[in-house]
C-alpha positions, 0 to 999 in steps of 0.5 A: 489551554491554547492549541500550541500549548496542548500540542507542545509544537510550534505549529497550528493543527488548523494549518495542516487541517486546512491543507488536508481539506483542500487536497481532499476536496480535489480528490473528490472532484477527481473521482479519487476515493479516500479510504482513511487520512490523517494529518497528524504525525505520521501523515498519510492518505489512503485511496481505494483502487478499483473501477470507480477510481480514476487511475490516471489521477492516482498516477499523478500523485504517485509521480510526486515521489520525484519531488519529495526526498522522504516519500513512500507509496504502499499498496495492498492489492488484496485490500484491508483488514477491517472486515466491518468495512463494506469494501474491505476486499478493495485494493488500497494505495497509501501515501506517506512520509517516511521521516516526517517532521512538522515542517514536512506535513503541509508540503506533503499534502501541497505536493499531491494537491499540485500534482493533480492540478498540473495533470492536464499540462504535465507528462506522466512518467513510466514509474507511476503507470508501471507501479499501478500495473504491478498492483493490478497483476496481484489483484484478487490473487490473495497472496497478501503481498505488500508493495512499496515504493519510496524515495530516500534522499536520492535513492529510489526503491521498490519493495515486495513483502511476502509472508513466509507461510504463504502457499505460493511463497516459492513461486512468488519469490522466484518470479520476483528474482526473475524480475530483478529483485533480491532478498533483503535480509536486513528488513525481512523478519521471521514472519515475512521476507522482503525482496527489493531493487533500487537505483539512484538514477530515476531513469534506471529505476524506471527501466528496472521497474518495467522489468519487474512488471514484465516478469510478473506478467509472463511468469506469475501463476498463483494457485488459489487455496480451496481449503485451510492450511497450517497457520492460515491467518484470518486475512487469507482465510476470510478471502478464501471464504469470500471466494467459495461462498460467492457474491449471491445474497446467500453467500454474502449472508454466510460470509457475514456470519463466518466473520462474526463467528470467527471474531476471536481469531480476527482479533488475535490475528489483527494484534499479531499483524500489528506487531508484525508491522511494527517490527518490519517498519523499524527494520525499514527505518534502520535499513532502507 
């Protein structure tokens, strides 16, 4: 069976793979560490964000949001969900197409590749650097917050998703409101609330995003839990245990044993999280 017949599409997977490989090699040469990547539908690239990552280069990829009308960036400051990964606690930043179709995949990778190639001659805008600073504010805060910035046609929007059973929920919500965000009830679900702000003018969006950063820097005061609370998820529980056990060899061993012993809860919460993501993504798709 030939490739087109197998895929049922009039494009070559080899073409997408070629452009992805070109971009991946460029990222490697620029000290950008890729966690996972996919050239199939929907395409995405996910990076680690830490001291070994060249922040400035990531900012140039973020800046590509100005060029694509269906581009989104998602940040998870507390890290991932797969605890066999040796860096599951490292913050993550991913790039996606919001309404992907076949013809957008190659331009998606090429736009990010071009942004890195022009980094020596192009000036960084404030939106890219401000978004990364907002991610840094939430590093090691264990809030479970998910940050998103996207462009749909001519509208730029910043979103912050908070779990409703998060112990710091009221403080988080209050701080985001001080930064100019408001609750989006159409996207929110029974498990998570989404706060957002948007503008059709890029310069105004840049200014408002800076206001969000200032509100967070001046007001955010997260109290880290030291004991389990009602309906705590494994995502939060394992981070709390990592902090309590510490980074010694003994502490790492205790954490590894804890993860193994609680594998059932891990799998249950992972399945629940997948359902939650599906629901909220549908809400984003219909209402963003």
